[in-house]
C-alpha positions as CSV (number, residue, x, y, z in Angstrom):
1,M,81.7,28.3,-10.4
2,L,78.0,29.8,-10.7
3,K,77.6,27.5,-13.7
4,K,78.7,24.4,-11.8
5,I,76.2,25.5,-9.0
6,L,73.1,26.0,-11.0
7,V,74.0,22.5,-12.8
8,A,74.2,20.8,-9.5
9,A,70.9,22.5,-8.4
10,L,68.9,21.9,-11.3
11,P,67.5,18.3,-10.5
12,I,66.5,19.8,-7.0
13,F,64.3,22.6,-8.7
14,V,62.8,20.0,-11.0
15,L,61.7,17.9,-8.0
16,L,60.3,20.8,-6.4
17,A,58.4,21.9,-9.4
18,I,56.8,18.6,-10.3
19,P,54.0,19.0,-7.7
20,F,53.1,22.5,-9.1
21,F,52.8,21.2,-12.6
22,L,50.8,18.0,-11.6
23,R,48.4,20.2,-9.6
24,P,44.7,19.7,-10.7
25,A,43.5,22.5,-12.9
26,S,40.8,24.5,-11.6
27,G,37.5,22.8,-11.3
28,A,39.2,19.4,-11.2
29,P,39.1,17.0,-8.1
30,S,41.8,18.0,-5.5
31,D,43.6,15.5,-3.1
32,A,41.6,17.3,-0.2
33,P,39.6,15.0,2.1
34,A,36.4,14.6,0.7
35,E,33.4,16.7,2.2
36,K,30.3,15.1,3.8
37,L,26.8,15.9,3.5
38,V,24.7,14.2,6.2
39,I,21.0,13.3,5.0
40,I,18.2,11.8,7.3
41,S,15.7,10.1,5.2
42,A,13.3,7.3,5.0
43,H,14.1,6.8,1.1
44,N,14.7,3.3,0.0
45,E,18.1,2.2,-1.1
46,S,17.5,2.5,-4.8
47,I,17.0,6.5,-4.4
48,K,19.9,6.7,-2.0
49,Y,22.1,4.8,-4.5
50,E,21.2,7.1,-7.7
51,Y,21.3,10.4,-5.3
52,D,24.8,9.5,-4.1
53,R,26.1,8.5,-7.7
54,A,24.5,11.4,-9.5
55,F,25.4,14.1,-6.8
56,R,28.8,13.2,-6.3
57,Q,29.6,13.7,-9.8
58,Y,27.4,17.0,-10.0
59,Y,29.4,18.4,-7.0
60,R,32.8,17.5,-8.4
61,D,31.9,19.1,-11.8
62,R,31.0,22.4,-10.3
63,F,33.1,22.9,-7.3
64,G,36.2,20.7,-8.1
65,R,35.8,18.6,-4.8
66,D,34.8,15.2,-3.9
67,I,31.9,14.5,-1.6
68,E,30.5,11.6,0.6
69,L,26.7,11.4,1.3
70,D,26.0,10.0,4.7
71,F,22.5,8.9,4.9
72,R,20.8,8.2,8.3
73,S,17.8,6.2,8.6
74,P,16.5,5.6,12.1
75,G,13.0,4.5,11.0
76,G,10.1,5.6,9.0
77,T,9.0,9.2,8.9
78,S,7.4,9.3,12.5
79,D,10.6,8.0,13.9
80,I,12.8,10.5,12.0
81,V,10.6,13.4,13.3
82,K,10.7,12.3,16.7
83,Y,14.5,11.8,16.6
84,I,15.1,15.3,15.1
85,A,12.9,16.7,17.9
86,D,14.5,14.8,20.5
87,R,18.2,15.9,19.2
88,Y,17.2,19.5,19.0
89,E,16.0,19.6,22.4
90,A,19.1,18.1,23.7
91,E,21.4,20.2,21.7
92,F,19.6,23.4,22.2
93,R,19.6,22.6,26.3
94,H,23.6,22.1,26.0
95,F,23.7,25.6,24.1
96,F,21.2,27.2,26.6
97,E,23.1,26.1,29.8
98,S,26.6,27.1,28.3
99,D,25.8,30.6,29.2
100,P,24.8,31.3,32.7
101,A,23.2,34.6,31.6
102,N,20.5,32.3,30.1
103,G,19.2,31.5,33.7
104,E,17.9,28.0,34.4
105,W,16.7,25.4,32.2
106,T,13.4,24.5,33.0
107,P,10.6,21.6,31.9
108,E,8.5,24.3,30.6
109,I,11.3,25.5,28.5
110,A,12.0,22.0,27.3
111,K,8.3,21.9,26.1
112,R,7.7,25.1,24.6
113,F,11.2,26.4,22.9
114,A,10.1,24.8,19.7
115,E,6.3,26.0,20.0
116,P,5.3,28.2,17.0
117,G,4.5,31.7,18.1
118,V,5.3,31.4,21.7
119,E,8.1,34.3,21.2
120,N,5.2,36.6,20.6
121,D,2.6,35.3,23.2
122,P,2.2,37.7,26.2
123,T,0.6,34.9,28.2
124,A,3.7,32.8,28.1
125,P,6.3,33.0,30.8
126,E,9.2,35.6,29.9
127,A,11.6,32.9,30.2
128,V,9.9,30.7,27.6
129,R,9.7,33.7,25.3
130,K,13.4,34.5,25.7
131,A,14.5,30.9,25.2
132,R,12.4,30.7,21.9
133,K,14.0,33.9,20.7
134,L,17.3,32.5,21.4
135,F,16.7,29.3,19.7
136,L,15.3,31.0,16.7
137,S,18.5,33.4,16.6
138,S,20.9,30.7,17.0
139,D,22.7,28.1,14.8
140,V,22.1,25.1,17.1
141,G,22.5,22.2,15.0
142,I,22.2,18.2,15.4
143,G,24.9,17.2,12.9
144,I,22.4,16.7,10.1
145,D,22.2,18.9,6.9
146,L,19.3,17.8,5.3
147,M,15.9,16.0,5.7
148,A,14.9,14.3,2.6
149,G,11.3,12.9,1.9
150,G,8.5,12.2,4.2
151,G,5.6,14.5,2.9
152,T,4.8,18.0,3.4
153,F,3.0,17.8,6.8
154,D,6.0,17.2,8.7
155,M,8.4,19.4,7.1
156,Q,5.8,22.3,7.4
157,R,5.8,21.4,11.2
158,H,9.7,21.5,11.4
159,A,9.7,24.8,9.6
160,K,6.9,26.4,11.9
161,R,9.0,24.9,15.2
162,G,12.3,26.4,13.8
163,F,14.0,23.2,13.1
164,A,14.3,24.1,9.5
165,V,15.7,27.2,7.7
166,D,15.7,28.7,4.3
167,G,17.6,26.8,1.7
168,G,17.8,29.8,-0.4
169,A,16.9,28.0,-3.8
170,Q,14.4,31.0,-4.4
171,K,17.3,33.5,-4.4
172,R,19.7,31.4,-6.5
173,H,17.2,30.2,-9.0
174,P,14.0,32.4,-9.1
175,E,13.4,31.1,-12.7
176,Y,12.7,27.5,-11.1
177,F,9.7,28.8,-9.5
178,A,7.8,30.3,-12.3
179,D,4.1,28.9,-12.6
180,D,5.2,27.0,-15.6
181,V,8.0,25.3,-13.9
182,I,7.2,24.7,-10.3
183,P,3.9,26.2,-9.2
184,R,3.3,27.3,-5.8
185,S,0.5,24.9,-5.1
186,F,-1.4,22.1,-6.8
187,G,-4.6,20.3,-6.0
188,G,-5.0,22.1,-2.9
189,D,-1.3,21.3,-1.5
190,E,1.5,23.7,-1.3
191,L,4.7,22.4,-3.3
192,Y,7.2,24.5,-1.6
193,D,7.3,26.9,1.2
194,K,7.4,30.5,0.3
195,D,10.3,31.0,3.1
196,G,12.4,28.4,1.5
197,R,12.2,26.0,4.5
198,Y,11.2,23.0,2.2
199,Y,11.1,22.5,-1.5
200,G,8.9,19.8,-3.1
201,I,11.1,17.6,-5.4
202,V,8.6,15.1,-6.9
203,L,5.0,14.7,-7.1
204,S,3.3,11.6,-5.1
205,T,0.0,10.0,-5.6
206,F,-1.4,7.0,-3.8
207,G,-3.1,3.9,-5.2
208,I,-4.1,0.3,-4.9
209,C,-1.6,-2.5,-5.6
210,Y,-2.8,-6.1,-6.0
211,N,-1.5,-9.5,-6.9
212,A,-3.6,-11.3,-9.7
213,D,-2.8,-14.7,-8.6
214,R,-3.9,-14.0,-5.1
215,I,-7.1,-12.1,-6.4
216,A,-7.9,-15.3,-8.5
217,E,-8.2,-17.3,-5.5
218,L,-10.9,-15.5,-4.0
219,A,-14.5,-16.1,-4.4
220,D,-15.1,-13.0,-6.3
221,P,-12.0,-12.6,-8.4
222,A,-12.6,-8.8,-9.5
223,P,-9.5,-6.6,-8.9
224,P,-10.0,-4.0,-6.5
225,K,-10.5,-0.5,-8.1
226,R,-11.6,1.7,-5.4
227,W,-10.5,2.4,-1.8
228,A,-13.7,1.0,-0.5
229,D,-13.0,-2.2,-2.2
230,L,-10.3,-3.0,0.2
231,A,-13.0,-3.1,2.9
232,A,-15.0,-5.6,1.4
233,P,-15.7,-8.7,3.3
234,R,-14.3,-11.0,0.3
235,F,-10.8,-9.4,1.3
236,Y,-10.7,-10.6,4.7
237,N,-7.2,-11.5,6.0
238,T,-5.5,-10.6,2.5
239,I,-4.7,-6.8,2.9
240,A,-1.3,-5.4,3.5
241,L,-0.9,-2.2,5.4
242,A,1.4,0.4,7.0
243,D,1.2,1.6,10.4
244,P,0.3,5.5,10.2
245,S,2.0,6.2,13.4
246,K,5.3,5.1,12.0
247,S,4.8,5.7,8.2
248,G,4.0,9.3,7.2
249,S,3.1,8.2,3.6
250,A,0.5,5.6,5.1
251,N,-0.9,8.4,7.2
252,K,-1.2,10.6,4.2
253,C,-2.8,8.0,2.3
254,F,-5.5,7.6,5.0
255,E,-6.0,11.4,5.1
256,I,-6.7,11.4,1.6
257,L,-9.1,8.7,1.9
258,I,-11.0,10.6,4.6
259,Q,-10.9,13.7,2.3
260,Q,-12.5,11.6,-0.7
261,C,-15.3,10.6,1.8
262,M,-15.8,14.0,2.7
263,A,-15.8,15.2,-1.0
264,D,-18.3,12.3,-1.8
265,S,-20.8,13.0,1.0
266,G,-20.5,16.8,0.5
267,S,-20.3,17.0,4.4
268,P,-17.0,17.0,6.5
269,D,-19.1,15.5,9.6
270,K,-20.5,12.6,7.6
271,G,-17.3,12.2,5.6
272,W,-15.2,11.9,8.6
273,E,-17.3,9.2,10.0
274,E,-17.6,7.3,6.9
275,G,-13.9,7.6,6.2
276,L,-12.8,6.4,9.6
277,N,-15.1,3.5,9.6
278,L,-14.0,2.6,6.0
279,I,-10.4,2.5,7.4
280,K,-11.5,0.4,10.5
281,R,-13.0,-2.3,8.0
282,I,-9.9,-2.2,6.0
283,F,-7.9,-2.8,9.0
284,G,-10.4,-5.6,9.7
285,N,-9.2,-7.2,6.6
286,A,-5.5,-6.8,7.4
287,R,-3.2,-9.6,6.9
288,N,0.2,-7.8,7.2
289,L,1.2,-4.8,9.0
290,T,4.5,-3.0,8.3
291,D,6.2,-0.1,9.5
292,S,7.0,1.4,5.8
293,A,4.7,2.1,3.0
294,G,7.5,1.0,0.7
295,K,7.2,-2.6,1.9
296,I,3.7,-3.1,1.0
297,P,4.2,-3.5,-2.9
298,R,7.1,-6.1,-1.9
299,D,4.5,-8.0,0.3
300,V,1.7,-7.9,-2.5
301,A,4.1,-9.1,-5.2
302,A,5.6,-12.0,-3.0
303,G,1.9,-13.2,-2.6
304,N,1.8,-12.6,1.2
305,A,-0.9,-10.5,0.7
306,A,-3.7,-9.9,-2.1
307,A,-3.7,-6.3,-2.3
308,G,-2.7,-3.1,-0.4
309,M,-2.3,0.8,-0.3
310,A,0.9,2.1,-2.1
311,I,2.6,5.2,-3.2
312,D,2.9,5.5,-7.0
313,T,6.6,5.2,-7.4
314,Y,6.7,2.0,-5.4
315,G,3.8,0.7,-7.2
316,F,5.1,1.6,-10.6
317,T,8.6,0.2,-9.8
318,E,7.4,-3.2,-8.4
319,Q,5.1,-3.6,-11.6
320,E,8.1,-3.0,-13.7
321,W,10.2,-5.5,-11.9
322,N,7.5,-8.0,-11.7
323,E,7.2,-7.6,-15.6
324,L,10.8,-8.4,-15.9
325,Q,10.6,-11.6,-13.8
326,F,7.7,-13.0,-15.6
327,G,8.8,-12.1,-19.0
328,G,6.6,-9.3,-19.8
329,T,3.4,-10.8,-18.3
330,P,3.2,-9.2,-14.6
331,H,1.3,-10.8,-11.9
332,F,1.6,-7.4,-9.9
333,F,-0.3,-4.2,-10.6
334,Y,-0.6,-0.8,-9.4
335,V,-3.8,1.1,-10.3
336,P,-4.8,4.7,-9.2
337,P,-7.9,4.4,-7.4
338,E,-11.3,5.4,-9.2
339,G,-12.9,8.5,-7.7
340,G,-10.1,9.0,-5.0
341,T,-6.6,10.2,-4.9
342,A,-4.7,13.7,-4.6
343,V,-1.3,14.8,-5.6
344,S,1.1,16.0,-2.7
345,A,4.8,16.9,-2.8
346,D,7.6,14.6,-1.4
347,P,9.9,17.4,-0.3
348,V,13.6,18.2,1.0
349,Q,14.8,20.7,3.6
350,M,17.6,22.2,5.1
351,L,18.0,21.8,9.0
352,R,18.9,24.6,11.4
353,G,22.9,24.5,11.9
354,A,23.6,22.2,8.9
355,P,27.2,21.5,9.3
356,N,27.7,21.8,5.6
357,R,25.6,24.4,4.3
358,K,27.3,25.0,1.0
359,A,26.9,21.4,0.1
360,A,23.3,21.3,1.5
361,E,22.4,24.2,-0.9
362,A,23.9,22.4,-3.8
363,F,22.0,19.4,-3.1
364,I,18.7,21.1,-3.0
365,D,19.7,22.9,-6.3
366,F,20.7,19.7,-8.0
367,L,17.2,18.1,-7.0
368,L,15.3,21.0,-8.3
369,S,17.4,21.5,-11.5
370,V,16.6,19.7,-14.8
371,E,19.5,17.3,-14.5
372,G,18.2,16.1,-10.9
373,Q,14.6,15.9,-12.2
374,K,15.5,13.6,-15.0
375,L,17.3,11.4,-12.5
376,H,13.8,10.8,-10.9
377,A,11.9,10.3,-14.1
378,F,13.9,9.0,-16.9
379,K,14.6,5.3,-17.7
380,T,17.9,3.7,-16.8
381,G,20.5,4.2,-19.4
382,T,18.8,7.3,-20.9
383,P,20.6,10.6,-21.2
384,G,20.6,12.1,-17.7
385,G,18.8,9.0,-16.5
386,P,19.7,6.7,-13.7
387,A,22.3,4.3,-13.8
388,R,21.2,1.4,-12.1
389,H,17.6,1.8,-10.9
390,A,14.5,3.6,-12.6
391,L,13.1,5.6,-9.9
392,R,9.8,6.4,-11.6
393,R,9.2,9.6,-9.5
394,P,6.9,12.1,-11.2
395,P,9.0,15.4,-11.4
396,I,7.7,18.3,-9.8
397,R,8.7,20.6,-12.8
398,R,6.3,20.9,-15.4
399,D,8.7,21.4,-18.2
400,L,10.0,17.7,-17.5
401,Y,6.5,16.6,-19.1
402,A,7.3,18.2,-22.4
403,P,7.0,16.2,-25.4
404,E,10.9,16.4,-26.0
405,Y,11.4,14.0,-23.0
406,R,8.6,11.9,-23.5
407,E,10.8,8.9,-25.0
408,Y,13.0,9.2,-21.9
409,R,10.5,9.0,-19.0
410,S,9.8,5.6,-17.5
411,D,6.0,6.5,-17.4
412,P,5.5,8.5,-20.5
413,N,1.6,8.6,-20.1
414,Y,1.4,9.6,-16.5
415,N,1.2,13.4,-15.7
416,P,0.0,14.2,-12.2
417,Y,-0.5,17.8,-13.4
418,E,-3.2,16.5,-15.7
419,S,-4.6,13.3,-14.2
420,G,-3.4,12.8,-10.8
421,A,-5.9,14.7,-8.8
422,S,-9.4,13.3,-8.7
423,F,-10.6,16.1,-6.2
424,V,-9.3,19.2,-4.8
425,Y,-7.4,18.4,-1.3
426,R,-8.7,20.7,1.3
427,P,-6.1,21.3,3.7
428,E,-8.4,23.3,6.3
429,L,-10.5,20.3,6.8
430,T,-7.7,17.7,7.9
431,G,-4.3,19.4,7.6
432,P,-4.4,20.7,11.2
433,Y,-5.5,17.3,12.8
434,Y,-2.9,15.3,10.6
435,G,-1.0,14.4,13.8
436,L,-4.1,13.7,15.7
437,L,-5.2,11.2,12.7
438,R,-2.0,9.0,13.2
439,I,-2.9,8.6,16.9
440,L,-6.5,8.1,16.6
441,I,-6.2,5.4,13.8
442,R,-3.6,3.6,16.2
443,A,-5.9,3.9,19.1
444,I,-8.9,2.5,17.3
445,A,-7.6,0.2,14.7
446,L,-4.2,-1.0,15.7
447,D,-4.1,-1.3,19.5
448,P,-7.3,-3.2,19.7
449,Q,-6.7,-4.8,16.4
450,P,-7.5,-8.4,17.8
451,E,-10.8,-7.3,19.0
452,L,-11.4,-5.4,15.8
453,Q,-10.7,-8.4,13.6
454,R,-12.7,-10.8,15.6
455,A,-15.6,-8.4,15.5
456,W,-15.4,-8.1,11.8
457,K,-15.1,-11.7,11.0
458,A,-18.4,-12.3,13.2
459,I,-20.1,-9.6,11.1
460,I,-18.7,-11.4,7.9
461,D,-20.0,-14.8,9.1
462,A,-23.2,-13.5,10.2
463,G,-24.2,-12.3,6.4
464,G,-22.3,-9.0,6.4
465,P,-23.4,-5.4,7.7
466,E,-26.7,-5.5,6.3
467,K,-27.6,-8.7,8.2
468,V,-26.6,-7.5,11.7
469,P,-27.3,-3.5,11.9
470,Q,-27.0,-3.6,15.7
471,A,-23.5,-5.2,15.3
472,M,-22.5,-2.6,12.8
473,R,-23.9,0.2,14.8
474,A,-21.7,-0.9,17.7
475,F,-18.6,-1.4,15.1
476,N,-19.0,2.0,13.8
477,R,-18.9,4.1,17.0
478,L,-16.1,6.6,17.2
479,P,-14.6,8.5,20.1
480,F,-15.8,11.9,18.9
481,P,-17.4,13.4,15.8
482,Y,-16.0,15.7,13.5
483,A,-17.6,18.9,15.3
484,E,-15.4,18.0,18.4
485,I,-12.0,17.2,16.6
486,A,-10.5,20.8,17.7
487,D,-11.3,19.8,21.1
488,A,-10.0,16.6,20.8
489,N,-6.7,17.8,19.3
490,R,-6.1,20.3,22.2
491,A,-6.4,17.3,24.6
492,L,-3.1,15.8,22.9
493,R,-1.2,19.1,23.7
494,R,-1.4,18.3,27.5
495,D,1.5,16.7,29.6
496,A,2.4,13.3,28.7
497,V,0.5,11.6,31.5
498,E,-2.8,13.4,30.4
499,V,-2.3,12.7,26.8
500,A,-1.6,8.9,27.5
501,A,-4.7,8.8,29.6
502,V,-6.6,10.4,26.6
503,I,-5.3,7.9,24.0
504,R,-5.9,4.9,26.4
505,S,-9.7,6.0,26.8
506,W,-9.9,6.1,22.9
507,S,-8.4,2.6,22.7
508,E,-10.5,1.2,25.5
509,S,-13.6,2.5,24.3
510,A,-13.0,1.0,20.7
511,R,-12.1,-2.4,22.2
512,L,-15.5,-2.4,24.2
513,N,-17.4,-1.5,21.1
514,Y,-15.7,-4.3,19.0
515,L,-16.6,-6.8,22.0
516,E,-20.0,-5.6,21.8
517,A,-20.2,-5.8,18.0
518,E,-18.7,-9.4,18.0
519,R,-21.4,-10.5,20.5
520,L,-24.3,-9.0,18.5
521,A,-23.1,-10.4,15.3
522,K,-23.0,-13.9,16.8
523,E,-26.6,-13.5,18.1
524,G,-27.4,-12.3,14.7
525,K,-28.5,-8.8,15.6
């Protein structure tokens, strides 16, 4: 009888055992729903594609799970920064008001809960100090795990405000942060935060891109070599630029230009004046204005502009593509400017309240690993290289510039650690005023751009700056000298109505100066 029961039950046991024997081995992907990693970034689609493809494989190999990368792109870096700040204010307010013991949410708390150091400021109201401490001890999040790209300034600001938290890479991989792998700083710029709140992934430099066909059409067909060349009268109505109030990369480029002028003149005061007036003349030559630095090389390559400012990775990538299009003879070129560039890091950071901290940590580790660095630097189809798009981003790890990798790298002769910095960036001169700079350039060069360009055209038509010195003096007036920059910066920390009034005064003053310059130039003065 028992034998008959066992025989009858055998098929049932087999059916029940099938799922067990077909279960994935440890480390293999399971049937569980894929995890999600949310990244806010202004990176282009090529970078996003290669990140998605490579990290999904990396995560599957190490954790036996599938993961989806959800990229959010509300605009350029400045748009992203504003979005993050607005979301943290909204989420912290909800958290704050959920507990009556916290008291009343006030406009001052809204304004100052993310103010660095206010928690220890005895002059600040107690309610503000308590709210700040509550925020810093909380896990309030905005549904986003990481911010990728955008430059160190905004990520440093996020770290100080409390929006970014320690990504933990120094604890997990201290070997990555040896001086011969990833140095603490280079060329005056910090490459990662000592407290782990951002990590440089690649190095960036800025240069000049130009279209050889458009340059050949000019009266003087010499290609631009220096920043000052972009301000020359011969380039009137031919330059492509990005709005620094929307593009962090564009603002960084203008900051470096000013630093070069400071270094060349030997005086911060004189360099500030020369740098801003150089920027005004470049905007006087503008033909195209975009919200993203990544669009400039495409505009120039398409012939919509003769030249522009570009990040090295976008410049080199466009040149390679142009070379393929024209059978090895490119019409588009990217060149580092003679005498004026600096190296900066393009980082990643974990945001407070990251929904998937484990995956966010893994993503940081991946980008800093040799595998992740190969993805940025190697040619397509090489071992460890990208599958579809050569990213041409200089790796932050020094060991990736070793001879053993030379044949695989997209730009084997380019090493920013050896040749990228033409001068030492001095963060104390312009770093504290980086936010002011983007506002000031918009106020004196973008808002009154019609008047600026008419004045510059009148000066050119009169024979150039030397022929009309009075007009140039009016054109070169600035809202304030470098000696007053700290006061100007404080003026931007008042309430919104007062700040708007300050910015309007700068714009109106610039507009009137350009109108005067135009009149004087037409009078030959």
